[in-house]
Every structure is written in structure tokens, then in C-alpha cells.
A tleap script that builds the chain and sets N, CA, C and O, in Angstrom:
source leaprc.protein.ff14SB
mol = sequence {
  NMET GLN ILE VAL LEU ALA GLU PRO HIE PRO
  LEU VAL ARG ARG GLY LEU MET GLN ILE LEU
  LYS ASP GLY TYR GLU ARG CYS THR ILE HIE
  GLU ALA ARG ASP ALA ASN GLU LEU LEU GLN
  GLU VAL SER ALA GLU VAL PRO ASP LEU LEU
  VAL VAL ASP ILE GLY LEU PRO GLY GLY PRO
  GLY LEU GLY ILE LEU LYS SER ILE HIE GLY
  ARG CYS GLY VAL ALA VAL PRO VAL ILE VAL
  THR SER ASP ASP PRO GLY PRO GLU PHE THR
  ARG SER ALA LEU GLN ALA GLY ALA THR ALA
  VAL VAL PRO LYS GLU ARG ALA ASP GLU GLU
  LEU LEU TYR THR ILE GLU SER VAL ARG GLN
  GLY ARG THR ARG CHIE
}
set mol.1.N position { 106.296 116.777 92.199 }
set mol.1.CA position { 106.237 116.199 93.383 }
set mol.1.C position { 106.681 114.816 94.060 }
set mol.1.O position { 106.435 113.774 93.453 }
set mol.2.N position { 107.244 114.785 95.139 }
set mol.2.CA position { 108.233 113.770 95.744 }
set mol.2.C position { 107.197 112.735 96.188 }
set mol.2.O position { 106.182 112.944 96.852 }
set mol.3.N position { 107.642 111.600 95.702 }
set mol.3.CA position { 106.901 110.182 96.071 }
set mol.3.C position { 107.885 109.222 96.498 }
set mol.3.O position { 108.935 108.959 95.913 }
set mol.4.N position { 107.409 108.670 97.681 }
set mol.4.CA position { 108.248 107.229 98.164 }
set mol.4.C position { 107.429 106.374 97.970 }
set mol.4.O position { 106.298 106.519 98.436 }
set mol.5.N position { 107.838 105.008 97.074 }
set mol.5.CA position { 106.770 104.018 96.805 }
set mol.5.C position { 107.658 102.744 97.681 }
set mol.5.O position { 108.714 102.311 97.219 }
set mol.6.N position { 107.150 102.291 98.818 }
set mol.6.CA position { 107.481 101.252 99.525 }
set mol.6.C position { 106.725 99.979 99.595 }
set mol.6.O position { 105.695 99.742 100.225 }
set mol.7.N position { 107.594 99.022 98.653 }
set mol.7.CA position { 106.393 97.621 98.396 }
set mol.7.C position { 107.785 96.693 98.209 }
set mol.7.O position { 108.878 96.970 97.714 }
set mol.8.N position { 107.231 95.406 98.857 }
set mol.8.CA position { 108.681 94.662 98.943 }
set mol.8.C position { 108.462 93.761 97.419 }
set mol.8.O position { 109.535 93.447 96.904 }
set mol.9.N position { 107.614 93.463 96.903 }
set mol.9.CA position { 107.233 92.827 95.670 }
set mol.9.C position { 107.608 93.345 94.326 }
set mol.9.O position { 106.849 94.131 93.759 }
set mol.10.N position { 108.742 92.957 93.765 }
set mol.10.CA position { 109.452 94.016 92.620 }
set mol.10.C position { 108.287 94.176 91.757 }
set mol.10.O position { 107.916 95.336 91.581 }
set mol.11.N position { 107.328 92.796 90.910 }
set mol.11.CA position { 106.297 92.995 90.309 }
set mol.11.C position { 105.231 94.336 90.615 }
set mol.11.O position { 104.918 95.331 89.962 }
set mol.12.N position { 104.859 93.801 91.960 }
set mol.12.CA position { 103.955 94.774 92.362 }
set mol.12.C position { 104.318 96.076 92.429 }
set mol.12.O position { 103.464 96.942 92.238 }
set mol.13.N position { 105.580 96.394 92.698 }
set mol.13.CA position { 106.361 98.002 93.151 }
set mol.13.C position { 106.658 98.085 91.339 }
set mol.13.O position { 106.892 99.268 91.095 }
set mol.14.N position { 106.715 97.357 90.206 }
set mol.14.CA position { 107.211 98.019 89.044 }
set mol.14.C position { 105.630 98.585 88.319 }
set mol.14.O position { 105.428 99.462 87.479 }
set mol.15.N position { 104.567 97.571 89.124 }
set mol.15.CA position { 103.187 98.053 88.605 }
set mol.15.C position { 102.416 99.261 89.321 }
set mol.15.O position { 101.430 99.868 88.903 }
set mol.16.N position { 103.065 99.430 90.406 }
set mol.16.CA position { 102.422 100.958 91.146 }
set mol.16.C position { 103.056 101.898 90.721 }
set mol.16.O position { 102.533 103.007 90.613 }
set mol.17.N position { 104.419 101.641 90.360 }
set mol.17.CA position { 105.123 102.930 89.637 }
set mol.17.C position { 105.135 103.737 88.605 }
set mol.17.O position { 105.562 104.881 88.454 }
set mol.18.N position { 104.402 102.696 87.644 }
set mol.18.CA position { 103.772 102.768 86.186 }
set mol.18.C position { 102.594 103.791 86.714 }
set mol.18.O position { 102.545 105.009 86.541 }
set mol.19.N position { 101.707 102.988 87.374 }
set mol.19.CA position { 100.654 103.860 87.211 }
set mol.19.C position { 100.741 105.382 88.175 }
set mol.19.O position { 99.737 106.094 88.205 }
set mol.20.N position { 101.856 105.751 88.850 }
set mol.20.CA position { 102.191 106.795 89.257 }
set mol.20.C position { 102.889 107.602 87.832 }
set mol.20.O position { 102.601 108.712 87.385 }
set mol.21.N position { 103.629 106.868 87.460 }
set mol.21.CA position { 104.319 107.894 86.043 }
set mol.21.C position { 103.262 107.850 85.275 }
set mol.21.O position { 103.119 108.987 84.826 }
set mol.22.N position { 102.339 107.070 84.828 }
set mol.22.CA position { 101.343 107.711 84.209 }
set mol.22.C position { 100.519 108.808 84.660 }
set mol.22.O position { 100.154 109.596 83.788 }
set mol.23.N position { 100.286 108.940 85.420 }
set mol.23.CA position { 99.396 110.176 86.900 }
set mol.23.C position { 99.895 111.389 87.213 }
set mol.23.O position { 99.324 112.385 87.656 }
set mol.24.N position { 101.514 111.112 86.815 }
set mol.24.CA position { 102.014 112.358 87.194 }
set mol.24.C position { 103.316 112.095 86.739 }
set mol.24.O position { 104.096 111.399 87.389 }
set mol.25.N position { 103.622 112.652 85.574 }
set mol.25.CA position { 104.804 113.053 84.557 }
set mol.25.C position { 105.778 113.397 84.993 }
set mol.25.O position { 106.848 112.973 84.556 }
set mol.26.N position { 105.666 114.615 86.383 }
set mol.26.CA position { 106.947 115.312 86.431 }
set mol.26.C position { 106.684 114.871 88.006 }
set mol.26.O position { 106.198 115.573 88.893 }
set mol.27.N position { 107.041 113.810 88.075 }
set mol.27.CA position { 106.671 113.327 89.877 }
set mol.27.C position { 108.257 112.193 89.847 }
set mol.27.O position { 108.655 111.391 89.002 }
set mol.28.N position { 108.990 112.760 91.602 }
set mol.28.CA position { 109.887 112.025 91.091 }
set mol.28.C position { 109.630 110.492 91.968 }
set mol.28.O position { 108.918 110.705 92.949 }
set mol.29.N position { 109.959 109.318 91.867 }
set mol.29.CA position { 109.730 108.103 92.968 }
set mol.29.C position { 110.817 107.799 93.383 }
set mol.29.O position { 111.700 107.722 92.529 }
set mol.30.N position { 111.151 107.541 94.674 }
set mol.30.CA position { 111.961 106.889 95.238 }
set mol.30.C position { 111.581 105.360 95.561 }
set mol.30.O position { 110.404 105.129 95.840 }
set mol.31.N position { 112.463 104.351 95.541 }
set mol.31.CA position { 111.809 103.224 95.878 }
set mol.31.C position { 112.813 102.703 97.282 }
set mol.31.O position { 113.924 102.871 97.786 }
set mol.32.N position { 111.398 101.892 97.481 }
set mol.32.CA position { 112.294 100.969 99.229 }
set mol.32.C position { 111.674 99.668 99.075 }
set mol.32.O position { 110.483 99.695 98.766 }
set mol.33.N position { 112.134 98.713 99.200 }
set mol.33.CA position { 112.063 97.433 99.272 }
set mol.33.C position { 111.921 96.768 100.725 }
set mol.33.O position { 111.811 95.546 100.827 }
set mol.34.N position { 111.928 97.701 101.966 }
set mol.34.CA position { 112.141 96.963 102.718 }
set mol.34.C position { 111.814 98.362 104.074 }
set mol.34.O position { 111.771 99.584 103.928 }
set mol.35.N position { 111.676 97.698 105.042 }
set mol.35.CA position { 111.472 99.026 106.375 }
set mol.35.C position { 112.759 99.928 106.312 }
set mol.35.O position { 112.769 101.134 106.070 }
set mol.36.N position { 113.764 99.181 106.555 }
set mol.36.CA position { 114.921 100.265 106.468 }
set mol.36.C position { 115.577 100.840 105.369 }
set mol.36.O position { 116.625 101.429 105.633 }
set mol.37.N position { 115.201 100.810 104.172 }
set mol.37.CA position { 115.285 101.557 103.278 }
set mol.37.C position { 113.878 102.202 103.321 }
set mol.37.O position { 113.547 101.019 103.249 }
set mol.38.N position { 112.950 102.765 103.358 }
set mol.38.CA position { 112.223 103.322 103.793 }
set mol.38.C position { 112.094 104.343 104.294 }
set mol.38.O position { 111.648 105.421 103.901 }
set mol.39.N position { 112.833 103.718 105.948 }
set mol.39.CA position { 113.413 105.124 106.568 }
set mol.39.C position { 114.887 105.730 106.424 }
set mol.39.O position { 115.343 106.669 107.076 }
set mol.40.N position { 115.492 105.036 105.492 }
set mol.40.CA position { 116.412 105.894 104.866 }
set mol.40.C position { 115.490 107.047 103.777 }
set mol.40.O position { 115.559 108.256 103.995 }
set mol.41.N position { 114.824 106.604 102.859 }
set mol.41.CA position { 114.537 107.463 102.410 }
set mol.41.C position { 113.779 108.799 102.926 }
set mol.41.O position { 114.028 109.919 102.478 }
set mol.42.N position { 112.917 108.554 103.828 }
set mol.42.CA position { 112.038 109.791 104.580 }
set mol.42.C position { 113.153 110.464 105.694 }
set mol.42.O position { 113.023 111.568 106.223 }
set mol.43.N position { 114.272 109.516 105.906 }
set mol.43.CA position { 115.454 110.504 106.860 }
set mol.43.C position { 116.408 111.464 105.869 }
set mol.43.O position { 116.936 112.496 106.283 }
set mol.44.N position { 116.538 111.005 104.599 }
set mol.44.CA position { 117.150 111.793 103.308 }
set mol.44.C position { 116.795 112.832 103.160 }
set mol.44.O position { 117.383 113.855 103.509 }
set mol.45.N position { 115.468 112.720 102.454 }
set mol.45.CA position { 114.546 114.102 102.466 }
set mol.45.C position { 113.349 113.650 102.752 }
set mol.45.O position { 113.038 112.462 102.677 }
set mol.46.N position { 112.191 115.066 103.286 }
set mol.46.CA position { 111.058 114.459 103.467 }
set mol.46.C position { 110.180 114.335 102.296 }
set mol.46.O position { 110.004 115.515 101.993 }
set mol.47.N position { 109.512 113.614 101.443 }
set mol.47.CA position { 108.522 113.341 100.631 }
set mol.47.C position { 107.545 114.433 100.599 }
set mol.47.O position { 107.345 115.133 101.592 }
set mol.48.N position { 106.889 114.609 99.414 }
set mol.48.CA position { 105.963 114.785 99.539 }
set mol.48.C position { 104.181 114.025 99.700 }
set mol.48.O position { 103.073 114.555 99.785 }
set mol.49.N position { 104.679 112.448 99.683 }
set mol.49.CA position { 103.776 111.500 99.486 }
set mol.49.C position { 104.508 110.150 99.773 }
set mol.49.O position { 105.541 109.827 99.188 }
set mol.50.N position { 103.889 109.391 100.722 }
set mol.50.CA position { 104.405 108.055 100.674 }
set mol.50.C position { 103.105 106.887 100.194 }
set mol.50.O position { 101.883 106.908 100.337 }
set mol.51.N position { 104.053 105.917 99.576 }
set mol.51.CA position { 102.753 104.883 99.133 }
set mol.51.C position { 103.444 103.859 100.025 }
set mol.51.O position { 104.652 103.844 99.793 }
set mol.52.N position { 103.111 103.094 100.864 }
set mol.52.CA position { 103.501 102.030 101.627 }
set mol.52.C position { 102.677 100.380 102.064 }
set mol.52.O position { 101.594 100.336 102.648 }
set mol.53.N position { 103.173 99.597 101.793 }
set mol.53.CA position { 102.935 98.297 101.909 }
set mol.53.C position { 103.370 97.841 103.323 }
set mol.53.O position { 104.529 97.550 103.621 }
set mol.54.N position { 101.983 97.806 104.413 }
set mol.54.CA position { 102.627 97.576 105.677 }
set mol.54.C position { 103.688 96.213 106.083 }
set mol.54.O position { 104.329 96.173 107.134 }
set mol.55.N position { 103.721 95.092 104.984 }
set mol.55.CA position { 103.802 93.955 105.454 }
set mol.55.C position { 105.450 94.084 105.171 }
set mol.55.O position { 106.036 93.073 104.785 }
set mol.56.N position { 106.278 95.468 105.384 }
set mol.56.CA position { 107.050 95.258 104.593 }
set mol.56.C position { 108.721 94.442 105.527 }
set mol.56.O position { 108.925 94.408 106.741 }
set mol.57.N position { 109.446 94.012 104.624 }
set mol.57.CA position { 109.899 92.979 105.649 }
set mol.57.C position { 111.104 94.058 106.314 }
set mol.57.O position { 111.711 94.919 105.678 }
set mol.58.N position { 111.254 93.729 107.822 }
set mol.58.CA position { 112.026 94.460 108.695 }
set mol.58.C position { 110.671 95.406 109.623 }
set mol.58.O position { 110.483 95.792 110.777 }
set mol.59.N position { 110.294 95.432 108.926 }
set mol.59.CA position { 108.964 96.815 109.965 }
set mol.59.C position { 107.987 96.062 110.645 }
set mol.59.O position { 107.577 94.909 110.514 }
set mol.60.N position { 107.697 97.050 111.447 }
set mol.60.CA position { 107.066 96.519 112.654 }
set mol.60.C position { 105.330 96.447 112.328 }
set mol.60.O position { 104.369 96.487 113.095 }
set mol.61.N position { 105.405 96.351 111.150 }
set mol.61.CA position { 104.001 96.427 110.812 }
set mol.61.C position { 103.322 97.780 110.742 }
set mol.61.O position { 103.934 98.682 110.170 }
set mol.62.N position { 101.974 98.057 111.326 }
set mol.62.CA position { 101.396 99.253 111.406 }
set mol.62.C position { 102.408 100.330 112.057 }
set mol.62.O position { 102.528 101.515 111.748 }
set mol.63.N position { 103.132 99.563 113.083 }
set mol.63.CA position { 104.086 100.617 113.553 }
set mol.63.C position { 105.229 101.041 113.085 }
set mol.63.O position { 106.152 101.268 113.866 }
set mol.64.N position { 105.355 101.204 111.863 }
set mol.64.CA position { 106.173 102.168 110.680 }
set mol.64.C position { 105.553 103.259 110.726 }
set mol.64.O position { 106.157 104.280 111.056 }
set mol.65.N position { 104.316 103.281 110.430 }
set mol.65.CA position { 103.462 104.631 110.616 }
set mol.65.C position { 104.303 105.360 111.403 }
set mol.65.O position { 104.952 106.094 110.658 }
set mol.66.N position { 104.632 105.530 112.614 }
set mol.66.CA position { 104.959 106.247 113.659 }
set mol.66.C position { 106.256 106.289 113.700 }
set mol.66.O position { 106.746 107.190 114.381 }
set mol.67.N position { 107.254 105.255 112.930 }
set mol.67.CA position { 108.785 105.921 112.520 }
set mol.67.C position { 108.876 106.610 111.717 }
set mol.67.O position { 109.645 107.571 111.701 }
set mol.68.N position { 107.894 106.195 110.605 }
set mol.68.CA position { 108.146 107.761 109.426 }
set mol.68.C position { 107.599 108.722 109.972 }
set mol.68.O position { 108.169 109.805 109.835 }
set mol.69.N position { 106.424 108.684 110.708 }
set mol.69.CA position { 106.197 110.310 111.264 }
set mol.69.C position { 107.062 110.785 112.007 }
set mol.69.O position { 107.509 111.892 111.707 }
set mol.70.N position { 107.600 110.051 113.288 }
set mol.70.CA position { 108.981 110.607 113.875 }
set mol.70.C position { 110.201 111.159 112.763 }
set mol.70.O position { 110.763 112.252 112.827 }
set mol.71.N position { 110.412 110.198 111.842 }
set mol.71.CA position { 111.727 110.490 111.231 }
set mol.71.C position { 111.589 112.025 110.725 }
set mol.71.O position { 112.394 112.947 110.856 }
set mol.72.N position { 110.068 112.005 109.987 }
set mol.72.CA position { 109.927 113.184 109.080 }
set mol.72.C position { 109.692 114.583 109.526 }
set mol.72.O position { 109.916 115.669 108.992 }
set mol.73.N position { 109.073 114.166 110.881 }
set mol.73.CA position { 108.988 116.037 111.591 }
set mol.73.C position { 107.811 116.786 111.111 }
set mol.73.O position { 107.552 117.840 111.692 }
set mol.74.N position { 106.999 116.370 110.058 }
set mol.74.CA position { 106.048 117.159 109.703 }
set mol.74.C position { 104.858 116.134 109.350 }
set mol.74.O position { 105.170 114.970 109.600 }
set mol.75.N position { 103.834 116.271 108.934 }
set mol.75.CA position { 103.128 115.251 108.769 }
set mol.75.C position { 102.701 115.278 107.149 }
set mol.75.O position { 102.032 116.056 106.469 }
set mol.76.N position { 103.460 113.976 106.860 }
set mol.76.CA position { 103.589 113.763 105.801 }
set mol.76.C position { 102.211 112.594 105.543 }
set mol.76.O position { 101.935 111.684 106.324 }
set mol.77.N position { 101.473 112.907 104.246 }
set mol.77.CA position { 100.370 111.779 103.671 }
set mol.77.C position { 101.247 110.599 103.505 }
set mol.77.O position { 102.373 110.687 103.016 }
set mol.78.N position { 100.665 109.382 103.960 }
set mol.78.CA position { 100.361 108.161 104.177 }
set mol.78.C position { 99.612 107.328 103.179 }
set mol.78.O position { 98.540 107.059 103.721 }
set mol.79.N position { 99.659 106.739 101.872 }
set mol.79.CA position { 98.466 105.771 101.606 }
set mol.79.C position { 99.088 104.807 102.155 }
set mol.79.O position { 100.258 105.014 102.477 }
set mol.80.N position { 98.541 103.604 102.393 }
set mol.80.CA position { 98.837 102.215 102.331 }
set mol.80.C position { 98.214 101.487 101.435 }
set mol.80.O position { 97.116 101.738 100.936 }
set mol.81.N position { 98.952 100.512 101.204 }
set mol.81.CA position { 98.704 99.834 100.067 }
set mol.81.C position { 98.164 98.340 100.758 }
set mol.81.O position { 98.254 98.611 101.956 }
set mol.82.N position { 97.694 97.031 100.688 }
set mol.82.CA position { 96.947 95.984 101.456 }
set mol.82.C position { 96.327 94.956 100.607 }
set mol.82.O position { 95.376 95.176 99.857 }
set mol.83.N position { 96.822 94.000 100.739 }
set mol.83.CA position { 96.411 92.763 99.781 }
set mol.83.C position { 94.979 92.443 100.535 }
set mol.83.O position { 94.125 92.122 99.708 }
set mol.84.N position { 94.581 92.448 101.666 }
set mol.84.CA position { 93.222 92.104 102.081 }
set mol.84.C position { 92.692 93.563 103.186 }
set mol.84.O position { 92.651 93.316 104.391 }
set mol.85.N position { 92.402 94.672 102.830 }
set mol.85.CA position { 92.450 95.947 103.947 }
set mol.85.C position { 90.681 95.691 104.406 }
set mol.85.O position { 89.852 96.530 104.053 }
set mol.86.N position { 90.408 94.876 104.935 }
set mol.86.CA position { 89.184 94.799 105.633 }
set mol.86.C position { 88.918 95.766 106.604 }
set mol.86.O position { 90.003 96.270 106.891 }
set mol.87.N position { 88.140 96.213 107.170 }
set mol.87.CA position { 87.156 97.493 107.788 }
set mol.87.C position { 88.091 97.614 109.023 }
set mol.87.O position { 88.475 98.749 109.305 }
set mol.88.N position { 88.633 96.234 110.039 }
set mol.88.CA position { 89.312 96.467 111.062 }
set mol.88.C position { 90.421 96.576 110.592 }
set mol.88.O position { 91.102 97.074 111.489 }
set mol.89.N position { 91.204 96.366 109.471 }
set mol.89.CA position { 92.572 96.945 109.001 }
set mol.89.C position { 92.494 98.318 108.773 }
set mol.89.O position { 93.287 99.097 109.303 }
set mol.90.N position { 91.839 98.580 108.225 }
set mol.90.CA position { 92.047 99.960 107.794 }
set mol.90.C position { 91.558 101.189 108.823 }
set mol.90.O position { 91.914 102.368 108.815 }
set mol.91.N position { 90.608 100.496 109.723 }
set mol.91.CA position { 90.421 101.549 110.831 }
set mol.91.C position { 92.036 101.311 111.748 }
set mol.91.O position { 92.893 102.155 112.011 }
set mol.92.N position { 92.008 100.239 111.981 }
set mol.92.CA position { 93.919 100.273 112.654 }
set mol.92.C position { 94.574 101.327 112.210 }
set mol.92.O position { 94.949 102.294 112.873 }
set mol.93.N position { 94.809 100.989 110.252 }
set mol.93.CA position { 95.940 101.933 110.015 }
set mol.93.C position { 95.461 103.230 109.847 }
set mol.93.O position { 96.353 104.078 109.833 }
set mol.94.N position { 94.142 103.707 109.695 }
set mol.94.CA position { 94.027 105.399 110.134 }
set mol.94.C position { 94.382 105.726 111.199 }
set mol.94.O position { 95.105 106.719 111.279 }
set mol.95.N position { 93.929 104.872 112.615 }
set mol.95.CA position { 94.185 105.212 113.816 }
set mol.95.C position { 96.106 105.082 113.951 }
set mol.95.O position { 96.703 105.906 114.645 }
set mol.96.N position { 96.705 104.211 113.366 }
set mol.96.CA position { 97.836 104.480 113.500 }
set mol.96.C position { 98.564 105.566 113.099 }
set mol.96.O position { 99.677 105.820 113.561 }
set mol.97.N position { 97.852 106.408 112.033 }
set mol.97.CA position { 98.355 107.563 111.378 }
set mol.97.C position { 98.612 107.654 109.757 }
set mol.97.O position { 99.171 108.630 109.258 }
set mol.98.N position { 98.140 106.523 108.982 }
set mol.98.CA position { 97.688 106.411 107.394 }
set mol.98.C position { 96.793 107.170 107.117 }
set mol.98.O position { 95.754 107.276 107.769 }
set mol.99.N position { 97.128 107.914 105.933 }
set mol.99.CA position { 96.392 109.080 105.431 }
set mol.99.C position { 94.651 108.128 104.670 }
set mol.99.O position { 93.439 108.340 104.628 }
set mol.100.N position { 95.180 107.573 104.430 }
set mol.100.CA position { 94.544 106.492 103.845 }
set mol.100.C position { 94.783 104.810 103.022 }
set mol.100.O position { 95.949 104.459 102.842 }
set mol.101.N position { 93.760 103.961 102.616 }
set mol.101.CA position { 94.150 102.666 102.573 }
set mol.101.C position { 93.516 102.250 100.813 }
set mol.101.O position { 92.368 102.338 100.378 }
set mol.102.N position { 94.797 101.792 100.116 }
set mol.102.CA position { 94.108 101.493 98.994 }
set mol.102.C position { 94.205 99.804 99.036 }
set mol.102.O position { 95.325 99.303 99.142 }
set mol.103.N position { 93.406 99.225 98.979 }
set mol.103.CA position { 93.616 97.696 98.311 }
set mol.103.C position { 94.419 97.374 97.138 }
set mol.103.O position { 94.168 97.787 96.006 }
set mol.104.N position { 95.246 96.735 97.407 }
set mol.104.CA position { 96.251 96.515 96.191 }
set mol.104.C position { 95.507 95.744 94.590 }
set mol.104.O position { 96.016 95.929 93.484 }
set mol.105.N position { 94.408 95.004 94.795 }
set mol.105.CA position { 93.898 94.578 93.871 }
set mol.105.C position { 92.992 95.548 92.838 }
set mol.105.O position { 92.575 95.219 91.727 }
set mol.106.N position { 92.812 96.800 93.498 }
set mol.106.CA position { 91.997 97.532 92.888 }
set mol.106.C position { 92.893 99.025 92.638 }
set mol.106.O position { 92.406 100.106 92.306 }
set mol.107.N position { 94.160 98.755 92.875 }
set mol.107.CA position { 95.208 99.843 92.968 }
set mol.107.C position { 95.303 100.705 91.119 }
set mol.107.O position { 95.015 101.835 90.726 }
set mol.108.N position { 95.611 100.000 90.725 }
set mol.108.CA position { 95.186 100.537 89.292 }
set mol.108.C position { 94.039 101.794 88.909 }
set mol.108.O position { 94.209 102.797 88.217 }
set mol.109.N position { 92.592 101.234 89.779 }
set mol.109.CA position { 91.394 102.224 89.599 }
set mol.109.C position { 91.517 103.286 90.867 }
set mol.109.O position { 90.988 104.397 90.882 }
set mol.110.N position { 92.219 102.790 91.789 }
set mol.110.CA position { 91.895 103.954 92.688 }
set mol.110.C position { 93.252 104.725 93.268 }
set mol.110.O position { 93.165 105.725 93.980 }
set mol.111.N position { 94.446 104.161 92.890 }
set mol.111.CA position { 95.275 104.839 93.694 }
set mol.111.C position { 95.227 106.206 93.317 }
set mol.111.O position { 95.374 107.070 94.181 }
set mol.112.N position { 95.007 106.551 91.936 }
set mol.112.CA position { 95.255 108.327 91.709 }
set mol.112.C position { 94.304 108.527 92.325 }
set mol.112.O position { 94.613 109.188 93.317 }
set mol.113.N position { 92.908 108.241 92.278 }
set mol.113.CA position { 92.336 108.976 92.844 }
set mol.113.C position { 91.859 109.518 94.355 }
set mol.113.O position { 91.053 110.335 94.800 }
set mol.114.N position { 93.126 108.301 95.019 }
set mol.114.CA position { 93.257 108.250 96.461 }
set mol.114.C position { 94.094 109.373 96.529 }
set mol.114.O position { 93.695 110.264 97.279 }
set mol.115.N position { 95.396 109.602 95.803 }
set mol.115.CA position { 95.932 110.666 96.012 }
set mol.115.C position { 95.478 111.954 95.737 }
set mol.115.O position { 95.762 112.877 96.500 }
set mol.116.N position { 94.739 112.142 94.639 }
set mol.116.CA position { 93.800 113.475 94.443 }
set mol.116.C position { 93.398 113.988 95.790 }
set mol.116.O position { 93.685 115.058 96.326 }
set mol.117.N position { 92.511 112.772 96.315 }
set mol.117.CA position { 91.839 112.991 97.615 }
set mol.117.C position { 92.779 113.475 98.289 }
set mol.117.O position { 92.883 114.698 98.383 }
set mol.118.N position { 93.779 112.520 98.982 }
set mol.118.CA position { 94.595 113.485 99.855 }
set mol.118.C position { 95.326 114.822 99.723 }
set mol.118.O position { 95.595 115.479 100.728 }
set mol.119.N position { 95.572 115.130 98.792 }
set mol.119.CA position { 96.167 115.924 98.592 }
set mol.119.C position { 95.115 117.176 98.336 }
set mol.119.O position { 95.602 118.305 98.405 }
set mol.120.N position { 93.966 117.072 98.099 }
set mol.120.CA position { 92.913 118.291 98.396 }
set mol.120.C position { 92.260 117.977 100.091 }
set mol.120.O position { 91.160 118.412 100.430 }
set mol.121.N position { 92.960 117.339 100.818 }
set mol.121.CA position { 92.857 117.156 102.130 }
set mol.121.C position { 91.644 116.056 102.908 }
set mol.121.O position { 91.181 115.990 104.046 }
set mol.122.N position { 91.408 115.169 101.462 }
set mol.122.CA position { 90.363 114.665 102.186 }
set mol.122.C position { 90.904 112.966 102.379 }
set mol.122.O position { 91.893 112.522 101.796 }
set mol.123.N position { 90.115 112.240 103.226 }
set mol.123.CA position { 91.014 110.972 103.416 }
set mol.123.C position { 90.210 110.071 102.580 }
set mol.123.O position { 89.070 110.316 102.186 }
set mol.124.N position { 91.006 108.830 102.298 }
set mol.124.CA position { 90.079 107.684 101.275 }
set mol.124.C position { 90.334 106.551 102.322 }
set mol.124.O position { 91.262 106.452 103.124 }
set mol.125.N position { 89.346 105.781 102.122 }
set mol.125.CA position { 89.465 104.311 102.817 }
set mol.125.C position { 88.577 103.677 102.032 }
set mol.125.O position { 88.338 102.483 102.210 }
savepdb mol mol.pdb
quit
């Protein structure tokens, strides 16, 4: 499985990467620190899944989801991570094209479960 992990904070990015590696030993993870790197990654090769912090530097917030889908040309599942994904944010993210939303504070408990839900065709928020 090919995953693009887009997270601006190095410590959080390393933690999320470790969660992904622990859960999926055979996955390849590409990193992006900002919106430009994210769009370069999805333009180079369409991943199987994206894990994206909507607050990426240089990004248009939720508008980055439209850019991702435009670059990929296919429906790629996007799991959005957020510091504070209240109901309004979650609703907006899903309407903008996110497949699921995971609060960063619970990523260690929920990220892998959410990925499996998404891979089975279920959305999770």
C-alpha cells in the first residue's frame, strides 16, 4: 500500500508515521511537510491513501482536497487529521471531499481502525 502522509509538524509526522509502520509493515510512506510537497507527491504517483493535516503551510485549508482529487484524477481516500475536529469542521471536511476525519489527540487509537474502515468502503468521522 502506498500512503502519503502530509503533516507540517515533524514530531507529529514521526508519530503518525510510526503508527502507520506498526500497522502496515509492507506499506510505503511518502512524506509531505506542506501543500506544495503534497501536490508534488500526488502528481508523481497516485497513492492508495492520503493522511492529511488540513492546516498545511501554503495550503488553502479544505480547498486542498479539491486540488488533491484534481491532481489524482481518481477518487483517492483522504483521511483528514485535525487538532480540534468539532462537528462543524467534520461536516465541512466530508463535504469538501475527505473520506474520514481523525482527531490528532486520538490518532494512536483511531488511525489504523479508520484506515481499515475506509479500505472496506466505510467512511468514519
